[in-house]
C-alpha positions as a Markdown table, in Angstrom:
| # | Residue | x | y | z |
|---|---|---|---|---|
| 1 | Met | -94.6 | 20.9 | -68.4 |
| 2 | Ile | -94.8 | 21.3 | -64.7 |
| 3 | Thr | -91.5 | 22.3 | -63.0 |
| 4 | Ser | -91.2 | 21.9 | -59.2 |
| 5 | His | -89.7 | 24.8 | -57.3 |
| 6 | Lys | -86.8 | 23.6 | -55.1 |
| 7 | Pro | -86.2 | 25.7 | -52.0 |
| 8 | Thr | -82.7 | 27.2 | -51.8 |
| 9 | Tyr | -81.9 | 25.0 | -48.8 |
| 10 | Gln | -81.6 | 22.1 | -51.2 |
| 11 | Lys | -78.1 | 23.4 | -52.0 |
| 12 | Ser | -77.2 | 24.0 | -48.4 |
| 13 | Pro | -74.9 | 21.9 | -46.2 |
| 14 | Phe | -77.9 | 21.6 | -43.9 |
| 15 | Arg | -80.1 | 20.0 | -46.6 |
| 16 | Glu | -80.2 | 16.6 | -44.9 |
| 17 | Tyr | -81.6 | 18.1 | -41.7 |
| 18 | Phe | -84.0 | 20.3 | -43.6 |
| 19 | Asn | -85.4 | 17.3 | -45.5 |
| 20 | Ile | -86.1 | 15.5 | -42.3 |
| 21 | Leu | -87.7 | 18.6 | -40.8 |
| 22 | Ser | -89.7 | 19.1 | -44.0 |
| 23 | Asp | -91.5 | 15.8 | -43.3 |
| 24 | Ala | -91.8 | 16.5 | -39.6 |
| 25 | Asp | -93.4 | 19.9 | -40.1 |
| 26 | Lys | -95.7 | 18.9 | -43.0 |
| 27 | Gly | -99.0 | 20.8 | -42.8 |
| 28 | Ser | -98.0 | 23.2 | -39.9 |
| 29 | Arg | -95.4 | 25.1 | -42.0 |
| 30 | Asp | -98.1 | 26.9 | -43.8 |
| 31 | Ser | -99.6 | 28.3 | -40.6 |
| 32 | Lys | -99.2 | 32.0 | -40.2 |
| 33 | Glu | -98.3 | 31.5 | -36.6 |
| 34 | Phe | -95.7 | 28.7 | -37.1 |
| 35 | Gly | -92.7 | 31.1 | -37.2 |
| 36 | Ser | -93.9 | 32.6 | -33.9 |
| 37 | Ile | -94.3 | 29.2 | -32.4 |
| 38 | Leu | -90.7 | 28.3 | -33.5 |
| 39 | Ile | -89.3 | 31.5 | -31.9 |
| 40 | Leu | -91.0 | 30.7 | -28.6 |
| 41 | Thr | -89.7 | 27.1 | -28.8 |
| 42 | Leu | -86.2 | 28.4 | -29.3 |
| 43 | Val | -86.5 | 30.7 | -26.3 |
| 44 | Glu | -87.8 | 27.8 | -24.2 |
| 45 | Glu | -85.0 | 25.5 | -25.3 |
| 46 | Ile | -82.4 | 28.2 | -24.5 |
| 47 | Gly | -83.9 | 28.5 | -21.0 |
| 48 | Glu | -83.8 | 24.7 | -20.6 |
| 49 | Met | -80.1 | 24.6 | -21.6 |
| 50 | Ala | -79.2 | 27.4 | -19.2 |
| 51 | Arg | -81.0 | 25.6 | -16.4 |
| 52 | Ala | -79.3 | 22.3 | -17.1 |
| 53 | Tyr | -75.9 | 24.0 | -17.4 |
| 54 | Leu | -76.3 | 25.9 | -14.1 |
| 55 | Ala | -77.5 | 22.7 | -12.4 |
| 56 | Glu | -74.3 | 21.0 | -13.4 |
| 57 | His | -71.7 | 23.8 | -13.4 |
| 58 | Gly | -73.2 | 27.0 | -12.0 |
| 59 | Arg | -74.8 | 28.4 | -8.9 |
| 60 | Lys | -77.8 | 26.1 | -9.0 |
| 61 | Lys | -76.1 | 22.8 | -8.2 |
| 62 | Thr | -78.8 | 22.0 | -5.7 |
| 63 | Asn | -81.6 | 22.1 | -8.4 |
| 64 | Leu | -82.4 | 18.4 | -8.4 |
| 65 | Ala | -85.2 | 18.8 | -10.9 |
| 66 | Ala | -82.9 | 20.3 | -13.5 |
| 67 | Gln | -80.4 | 17.6 | -12.9 |
| 68 | Arg | -83.0 | 14.9 | -13.7 |
| 69 | Asp | -83.9 | 16.6 | -17.0 |
| 70 | Glu | -81.8 | 16.5 | -20.1 |
| 71 | Thr | -78.2 | 17.5 | -20.1 |
| 72 | Tyr | -77.2 | 20.9 | -21.4 |
| 73 | Glu | -75.5 | 19.1 | -24.3 |
| 74 | Gln | -78.8 | 17.5 | -25.2 |
| 75 | Glu | -80.6 | 20.8 | -24.8 |
| 76 | Leu | -78.0 | 22.4 | -27.2 |
| 77 | Gly | -79.2 | 19.8 | -29.8 |
| 78 | Asp | -82.8 | 21.0 | -29.3 |
| 79 | Ile | -81.7 | 24.6 | -29.8 |
| 80 | Leu | -79.9 | 23.8 | -33.0 |
| 81 | Val | -83.0 | 21.9 | -34.3 |
| 82 | Ser | -85.2 | 24.9 | -33.4 |
| 83 | Ile | -82.9 | 27.2 | -35.4 |
| 84 | Leu | -82.9 | 24.8 | -38.3 |
| 85 | Arg | -86.6 | 24.6 | -38.3 |
| 86 | Phe | -87.0 | 28.4 | -38.3 |
| 87 | Ala | -84.4 | 28.8 | -41.0 |
| 88 | Arg | -86.2 | 26.2 | -43.2 |
| 89 | Val | -89.6 | 27.8 | -42.7 |
| 90 | Lys | -88.3 | 31.3 | -43.4 |
| 91 | Asn | -86.1 | 30.1 | -46.3 |
| 92 | Ile | -82.9 | 31.4 | -44.7 |
| 93 | Asn | -79.6 | 30.2 | -46.0 |
| 94 | Leu | -77.9 | 29.3 | -42.7 |
| 95 | His | -74.5 | 28.7 | -44.4 |
| 96 | Asp | -74.6 | 32.3 | -45.6 |
| 97 | Arg | -75.7 | 33.6 | -42.2 |
| 98 | Ile | -73.0 | 31.7 | -40.4 |
| 99 | Met | -70.3 | 32.8 | -42.8 |
| 100 | Tyr | -71.5 | 36.4 | -42.4 |
| 101 | Ser | -71.2 | 36.1 | -38.6 |
| 102 | Leu | -67.8 | 34.5 | -38.8 |
| 103 | Glu | -66.5 | 37.3 | -41.0 |
| 104 | Lys | -67.7 | 39.8 | -38.4 |
| 105 | Ile | -65.8 | 37.9 | -35.7 |
| 106 | Lys | -62.6 | 37.9 | -37.9 |
| 107 | Gly | -63.1 | 41.6 | -38.6 |
| 108 | Arg | -63.2 | 42.4 | -34.9 |
| 109 | Gln | -60.0 | 40.6 | -34.4 |
| 110 | Ile | -58.3 | 42.7 | -37.1 |
| 111 | Ala | -59.9 | 46.0 | -36.0 |
| 112 | Pro | -61.4 | 45.7 | -32.5 |
| 113 | Lys | -64.1 | 48.2 | -31.4 |
| 114 | Thr | -62.7 | 51.0 | -29.4 |
């Protein structure tokens, strides 16, 4: 009997997104360099969001090229998808990571760093 191995993200609140990305990344996920490509994509998307935000709200309001590009809200979506793709490829449970980070924030409120 052959049993299929289900990745841990199947039990994640992010599973719907991961399933869509699984189809989108078919074939490239196995590349040794895919994780590196996703990290570079994330950095690029963060830069694009910063540029769009500064074009609308910051010191770069005269940057007409940035204003014609996607909004910072749209770029934030691209960042989230980049993070989801990386987590899926590296089999990282994002729910656990988010809860860990939220606990750190709560801990800082209780006992701030001095």
